[in-house]
N, C-alpha and C positions, 0 to 999 in steps of 0.2 A: 430358154425357159420362160413360160408364160407367167405373168404376174399372178400371185395367189397369196391367200392368208390361211394359216393353219391354227386351229385351237387345240390346246392340250392341257392336261392336268398332271400333277405329280403329287408326291407326299406333302400335303399342305400348301400346294402352289397351283395357281392358275396362270397360264402363259399363252399369249398369242404372238405369232411372228408373221411378217409379210415381206414379200419381194415385190417391189414396185417400179423397177427400172423402166419398163415400157410406158407406163402411164405418166411417169415424170418426163420422159422424152416427148410424149404427146403434149404435155403442158408447155414444155420448152418450145416446141414447134408452133403451137397455137399463139403463144404470147410473145415469141421472140425474146426469150429470157437470156440475159447475160448470167454468168456463173453465180453471182451472189443471189439474184432473184431465183434462179433455178434451184439452188440449194434450199433457200428459205421456203419456197413454195412446195418443193418436193417433200421436205420434212413435214410441213404442215398438212399436206394431203395424206401422207402416210400415217401421221399421228391421228388424223380424223378418221381414217379407215379402221385403225386399231381401236379407237374409242367407240366407233359405231358398231363394232362387232359384238358389243354388249347389248345392243338394242334388239327389239322385236321387229319382225318383218313389217314393212310399210312405215316404219319410223325413220327418223333421219336426224342429223345434227350438223351444226355449223361451228367451226373453229375460226376465231378471228383474232389476229395479233395486230394491235394498234399501239406501237411503241414509240412513235414520233421519229423514227429513223428515216433515211432517204428512200427506202423502198416504199414507204407509205403503208397502207393497210394490206395485210396478207390474209386471205380468206380461203377456206375450203369447206365444201359441203360433202357429206358422205352418208351412205346408207349401209345397213347390215347385209344387203344383197351384193355388196362389193363394188358399188359405183361411187366415183368421186369426181368432183370438178373443183376448180379453184382459179384464183387470179391474184396478181400482185399489182399494187398501184403504179409503181414505176419499174418496169422490167429491165430497163437499160442502165441501172445503177452499176458503176464500176468502182470497186474499192480494192486497195492493196490487201495482201494477205495479212492475217492477224499475227500476233507475236508467236503463235505456235506454227506458223507457216501454212495455215489452212484458210479456206474461204471464210471471210469475215461476216458470217450470218448475223451475229449479234450486233455488229456495227450497222448493218443494213436495216435490221428490224428496229433497233433502238430499245432503250430501257426505260423510257419516260412514258409509261402508259400501262395498258392492261391486256391480258389474254382473256377471252370470254368463250364459253361454250354454251351453245343454245340447243336444247333438245326438243325435237318436234315429235311428241308421243301420241298425237291424236286427241289430246285434251284441247279445250277451247283456246287456251293461251300456252305458247311454248314456254319452257323453263330455261332461264339463263343464269349461269353462275360466272363469276370472274375473279381474278386476283391480279395483283401487280406483277409485271414482268421483272424477272431478276437478271437474266443475262442475254435474253433475245435469241438464244441458240435453239429454241423450240422445245427440244426434249425435256430439259430440266424444268422449263416453264410449265409444260403440261403435267409433269410429275408433281410440281408444287401446287398447280391448280387442283389436281385430284385430292391432294392432302388437305389444302386450305378450304376449298369450296365444297367438296363432297366428302371430306373426312375418310378418304380412301387411301391408305398407305400403298404405294406402288412404285415401280421403276419402269421408265420408258426410255428406250434407246432408238435413235433415228440417225440415218446417214444417207448422204447423196454425194457421189463421186462425179465430177464433171471434168472432162478432158479439155485440152486447149481448143478443140473444135466446137466447144459448147454442147457436147453430147454427153448425156448421162451414161456412165459405164457400170454403175452399180448403185442401187437404191433399195432401202428396206428399213425395217424397224421391228421392235419387240415391245411387248407390254407384259410385265410380270407383276402379279399380285399375290401376297401371302393370304391364304384362306384363314378363317377364324381358328381352325384346329392346328395351325402351323406351330411346331415346337421351336424352342430356341435353337436347338441343333440344326433344324431344317433351315432357319433363317440364316444362321452362321455359315452353313454350307453354301447357301445361295449367294450370300454376300462375297464369299471367297471366289465363287465361280465368276461373278460379275467383274471382279477386279482383274481377272486374268484373261478374259476373252478379247478377241480382236474386235475392231469396230465392225458394226453390222454392214456398212457399205463395202468394206473390203471383203467380208465374207461372201457377199452377193457377187462381187466382181470375180471372185475365185470360183463361182459356180454353185455356191451353197443354196439349197432349197430352203423353204421355210421350216420344214422338218429338221434339216441339217442345223439350222440356226438354233432351234429349240434344243436339239441334242447337245449342241455346244454349250448353251446356257445352263443346261441341267445335267451336267456330268455327275454321275454318282446317284442320280434319282431314277426311280422306276416310272417311266413316262407313259401316259395313256393318251395317245393321239385321238382326237375326237372328230374333227370335221375339217374339210378343205373347201375354200371359196375362191373362185376366179375373181380377179380384180380388173377394173378398167376405168379409164377416164371417160366419163359419159355425162353429157349435159341434157337436160330436158327442155331446153328452149325450143321455140318454134316460131314460125312467122305469125301464126294465129295468136300466140301469147304476146308477141311484140305489138301486134295490131291492137290488142287491149290496152297495152301500156301507152301507145300513142294516143288512144282515145282519151286518156286521162290528162293529156296536155291541155294547156289553156287555149282558148279560141284564137288568140293572136299568134301563137306558135303553130297551130294547125293551119291557119290561113297562110302563113308564111311558107309552110311545106307545100301546100296546094299551089301557091304562086310559082314555086321553084319547079314544079312539074315532076319531081322525083325525089326520092330520099333513100339513104342507106343507113340502116341501123345495125349496130353490133351488140352482141351479147357480152357482158362483162366477163362472165365465167369461162366461156369457150372461144370468144373472139370470132364466132361465126357471124357472117355478114348477111343481112337480108335486105333486098331491094324492093321498094315500093314504087309502082308506077303512078303517073298523075291520076289515072282513073281510080286506082286503089286509094289514093290519098283523098280524092273527092268523096268516095264512098265512106272513108273513115270520118271525114269532117261532117258528113250528113248523119252518120250514126252518132257522133258526139253531140250534135245539136238535139237529137231526139232524147239523149240521156239527160241533158241539162234541164 
């Protein structure tokens, strides 16, 4: 099953659900993630895609967890077109299972810091909101962020299953938001459903599509499925973009690269490596001199 996101509405409820197994595996491959990093990054990327589904085309957002844990900063960029990229500061963190016998994402992310969401909406300055991290498990923190920073009551569920071979065997998430016309009966029925459903990662592992996840979450509701979007890990880095980054380096650093005769630069988000020859570096140094 290809990664995808489905939007739907029901009586007084808006819901998005996503299957993200393939893109999580792509992130694991690119960053050589151990299970804790894979789960933290996978949940963050899935959460970012669910939040980005509210944006208009050509807009984007960044979700960043800086909780002071051994994983370092966990970051994901997402667009409403279904593209996401992300990275984790220390992908080789190895922690024992938590008291529930699950991957200790909270211990990896840490709780001494903030989660922030930056929205790039085409205005001159992006809009950033943040709140303190509560448990570092990603989903509850994003739910709290929406309530505290954006005054948007909602529920977010995220899950990533990683097997002993460090491969993701099920990843996905959901975003549920009561609409202004939601009745108390509707909210009570929704809360009852949320308490009895299986984890989203196990649903995906069993072969559930995003529509299946929505149907499971909204049992007893009359569901209106609206749209489906393909999802993928995609970075917009390029050699030309990194060329401009290198130009911004100080003269001493550039001269050092020219003296070395070659350079290899990696993109943080996708770990793609770009090689620069001595001739290209000399061209870069000359261009930098003209800028100064």
